[in-house]
Structure formats: C-alpha cells, structure tokens
C-alpha positions as CSV (number, residue, x, y, z in Angstrom):
1,M,18.4,-29.5,0.1
2,R,20.8,-32.7,1.0
3,S,22.9,-33.7,3.5
4,R,26.0,-35.6,2.9
5,S,24.4,-39.2,4.1
6,G,22.2,-38.0,0.8
7,V,18.7,-37.7,3.3
8,F,16.9,-34.9,1.7
9,H,16.1,-31.8,4.7
10,P,13.4,-29.8,3.2
11,E,13.5,-28.1,7.0
12,M,16.1,-26.7,6.1
13,P,15.8,-23.1,3.8
14,R,16.9,-23.4,0.1
15,F,19.1,-19.9,0.4
16,I,22.2,-20.6,-2.1
17,P,20.8,-17.8,-5.2
18,F,19.7,-15.6,-2.1
19,A,23.4,-15.9,-0.9
20,C,24.4,-15.4,-4.1
21,A,22.5,-11.9,-4.7
22,L,23.5,-10.7,-1.1
23,L,27.2,-10.9,-1.6
24,M,26.5,-9.3,-5.0
25,A,24.4,-5.8,-2.8
26,L,27.4,-5.9,-0.2
27,S,29.5,-4.5,-3.7
28,L,27.1,-2.5,-4.9
29,P,25.9,0.7,-4.7
30,L,22.6,0.8,-2.2
31,S,18.9,1.8,-3.3
32,A,17.1,5.0,-1.8
33,A,14.2,2.7,-0.7
34,E,12.2,3.7,3.2
35,T,15.1,3.7,5.8
36,V,14.5,0.4,8.2
37,T,14.0,1.3,11.6
38,K,15.5,0.0,14.8
39,E,12.6,-1.7,15.0
40,Q,12.3,-2.9,12.2
41,V,15.3,-4.8,11.9
42,L,15.4,-6.0,15.6
43,E,12.0,-7.5,14.0
44,A,13.6,-9.1,11.2
45,I,16.6,-10.6,13.5
46,R,13.7,-12.4,15.1
47,T,12.2,-13.9,11.6
48,F,15.7,-14.7,10.7
49,E,16.5,-17.1,13.6
50,A,13.2,-18.5,13.3
51,N,13.6,-19.5,10.0
52,A,16.9,-19.5,9.1
53,S,18.0,-22.9,10.8
54,G,14.7,-24.7,10.6
55,G,12.0,-23.1,12.3
56,P,8.4,-24.5,13.2
57,A,8.1,-28.0,11.4
58,A,3.8,-27.2,11.4
59,R,5.1,-24.0,9.4
60,P,5.4,-24.9,5.0
61,A,9.3,-24.4,4.0
62,V,8.6,-22.0,1.2
63,E,6.8,-19.2,3.9
64,R,10.6,-20.0,6.3
65,N,12.3,-19.6,3.3
66,S,10.4,-16.4,2.2
67,A,10.6,-15.2,5.7
68,V,14.4,-16.1,6.0
69,E,15.4,-14.1,2.3
70,R,13.0,-10.4,3.6
71,A,14.7,-10.8,6.8
72,S,18.2,-11.1,5.9
73,N,17.6,-8.1,3.2
74,T,16.7,-6.0,6.1
75,I,19.4,-7.0,8.0
76,L,21.9,-6.4,5.5
77,K,20.0,-2.7,4.6
78,F,20.0,-1.5,7.8
79,S,23.9,-3.1,8.6
80,L,24.9,-0.8,5.9
81,E,23.1,2.4,6.0
82,S,22.8,3.0,9.7
83,N,24.9,5.4,11.9
84,D,23.4,3.2,14.8
85,V,25.9,0.0,14.0
86,V,29.4,-0.7,12.7
87,V,30.3,-4.1,11.6
88,D,33.7,-5.2,10.5
89,L,33.4,-7.2,7.3
90,G,37.0,-7.8,6.6
91,P,38.8,-10.8,6.4
92,D,40.0,-11.0,10.5
93,A,36.6,-10.7,11.3
94,V,34.4,-12.6,8.5
95,T,36.5,-16.1,7.5
96,W,34.3,-18.0,5.8
97,C,33.7,-15.8,2.7
98,D,34.9,-12.6,1.4
99,V,32.7,-10.3,0.5
100,K,33.9,-8.6,-2.3
101,K,34.4,-11.8,-4.2
102,G,31.9,-13.4,-3.3
103,V,30.9,-17.6,-2.2
104,S,30.3,-18.9,-6.1
105,E,33.2,-20.9,-5.9
106,L,33.5,-21.7,-2.4
107,S,32.2,-25.0,-1.8
108,N,28.6,-24.9,0.5
109,S,28.3,-21.5,-0.8
110,G,24.6,-21.6,-0.1
111,E,25.5,-21.8,3.6
112,R,28.4,-19.7,4.2
113,G,25.9,-17.1,2.7
114,L,23.6,-18.0,5.9
115,L,25.9,-17.6,8.2
116,L,27.0,-14.0,6.8
117,V,23.5,-12.8,7.4
118,A,23.2,-14.3,11.3
119,Y,26.9,-13.0,12.0
120,L,25.1,-9.5,10.9
121,S,22.5,-10.5,13.1
122,G,24.6,-10.6,15.7
123,C,26.7,-6.9,15.3
124,V,23.3,-5.1,15.0
125,R,21.3,-7.1,17.7
126,T,24.3,-6.2,20.5
127,Q,25.1,-3.2,19.0
128,L,21.6,-1.7,19.7
129,E,21.0,-3.2,22.3
130,T,24.1,-1.6,24.8
131,G,23.0,1.8,22.4
132,K,27.1,1.7,21.8
133,Q,29.2,1.5,18.6
134,D,31.8,-1.5,18.6
135,P,33.6,-3.5,14.9
136,N,34.3,-6.0,17.5
137,P,33.0,-9.6,16.0
138,Y,32.2,-11.6,18.7
139,A,28.6,-11.3,18.5
140,G,28.5,-11.9,15.8
141,W,30.7,-14.9,16.0
142,V,28.7,-16.5,18.3
143,A,25.9,-15.5,16.8
144,M,27.5,-17.8,13.8
145,L,28.1,-20.0,15.2
146,K,24.2,-20.8,16.9
147,T,22.8,-21.2,13.3
148,Y,26.0,-23.1,12.4
149,R,25.7,-25.7,15.1
150,A,22.2,-25.8,13.6
151,V,23.3,-26.0,10.0
152,K,25.9,-28.4,11.0
153,M,23.1,-31.1,13.0
154,R,20.9,-30.7,10.1
155,E,23.0,-31.4,7.4
156,G,26.4,-32.9,7.7
157,V,28.3,-29.7,6.3
158,T,31.7,-28.8,8.2
159,I,33.4,-25.2,7.2
160,P,36.5,-25.4,8.7
161,E,36.7,-21.5,9.2
162,A,33.8,-22.4,10.8
163,E,34.9,-25.2,12.8
164,S,38.2,-23.1,14.0
165,L,35.8,-20.6,16.2
166,L,34.0,-23.2,17.4
167,A,36.9,-24.9,19.2
168,R,37.6,-21.3,20.1
169,Q,34.0,-21.1,21.9
170,A,34.9,-24.4,23.5
171,N,38.6,-23.2,25.0
172,G,36.9,-20.1,26.4
173,T,39.2,-18.0,24.4
174,L,37.2,-17.0,21.4
175,E,36.2,-12.9,23.0
176,P,40.2,-12.5,23.3
177,F,40.5,-14.1,19.9
178,A,37.8,-11.3,18.7
179,A,39.4,-8.1,19.9
180,V,43.0,-9.3,18.2
181,A,40.7,-9.4,14.9
182,A,39.6,-6.5,15.4
183,Q,42.8,-5.0,15.7
184,R,43.7,-6.0,12.8
185,S,41.0,-4.6,11.6
186,V,42.0,-1.0,12.8
187,D,45.2,-1.7,11.5
188,H,44.5,-2.2,8.1
189,L,42.2,0.9,8.2
190,R,45.1,2.9,10.1
191,K,47.6,2.2,6.6
192,T,45.1,3.0,4.6
193,Y,44.1,5.8,5.6
194,G,46.7,7.2,8.3
195,P,46.9,7.5,12.1
196,A,44.0,9.8,11.8
197,E,40.6,8.4,12.8
198,V,38.5,6.5,10.3
199,P,34.7,8.2,10.5
200,P,32.8,4.8,11.9
201,K,31.2,3.1,9.2
202,Q,34.8,2.7,7.3
203,Q,34.9,0.1,9.6
204,V,32.8,-1.6,7.3
205,A,33.7,-0.6,3.6
206,S,37.1,-0.8,3.8
207,A,38.1,-3.6,6.5
208,S,37.1,-5.8,3.7
209,D,39.5,-4.3,0.7
210,K,42.5,-5.4,2.5
211,Q,44.0,-9.0,2.9
C-alpha cells in the first residue's frame, strides 16, 4: 500500500476489499453460524489490535492481513448478535462512514472500514469488562483514534471526521461530545418508535437509519 508520498508500506494490511465486505455484511441478515462467545471476541479484539496497525515486523504481511480479517469478522458478528453489548452505528456515532451506504465512494475507503472495526472493538471490550450495556460511543472513539493515529503515521492518510474527533480528544471535549452523540441517537429512535423505551439492540439497527 502506498502513502501519499508514494512510499510503499508492506506492514499495513490490505483491507479495502475486506472493508467493502464488512459494510455489506451490516445490511444483510446474519448467518446461522455458531455463536461467538465473550472469550472468542475478546481474543479477536486482541488479535485485531496487534495486527491492524502494522503488527510485529517479523510476521509476514499476508498472515497479518488474514489475522485482521478473521478477527474483524468475529468482532462484527458478536457486535450484531450478542445481547451482552449494544453498539450505536448511527451517523452521530460513526461519523466517518455510513454503514448503510458503505464507503466505496469515499476517499480512503479501506482505512474507514478499518476504523469501523476498531470502533466496534472499543465498544464491545468496554461493555464486557464493565458488564453493562452502554451505547455511548466514547470507548469506541478512543479505540478508533488509536488505530487512526497509527494509520495516519504510516500511510499519511487524513480522514476529516476522525481529525475532528482527534481534536476533541486533544482539548478534552471528546467524552462530553460522546454523551451528546448518544443522546442524539436516542432522540432519533424515539422519533421512530415513540416515547416508550426501545429495546437495547434496536440501538444498533435503527440509529443508522436516521439522518
């Protein structure tokens, strides 16, 4: 993969085809494959984090790419199926891509897909560690920004929406901004389903439907 300077970085995963497949999967019915356990998704998150930003230099790139794809599929499946977590995929939380429309027509589409998995990883891990469902995107943003900084450093890639969140992290306003984003998603859902409480998993499927 080449950076804007034209330098080839074999360390970075070639994830553009995977990113397209990932975003397509979000709009398709889930398969009846074996359920992903908490232990499996936490291991997948560790694998993703170890390889998504380059991984150990001694490990062949093809192995790192394969590890990222397998881990990402596990993380996605758990995020959408598990009743232990609830993840907001709405436009106020996932500002850098539209999970309904995909990212194929956006610049740096592969990197945007990778950031989506990083976001899911942060949300899932935090909720499993605390034992509490929480659609607030803050933990996901923190994990996403960690991956973004690594990608930006290696590839010279700049994603405006991520830069905006990075600036908020630097000036200390990221966490309160996450609370605002979470409330906006709740408001979207209430407009759709009425004032009654919406089942938690609806936060995943429905927040992304509203603009």
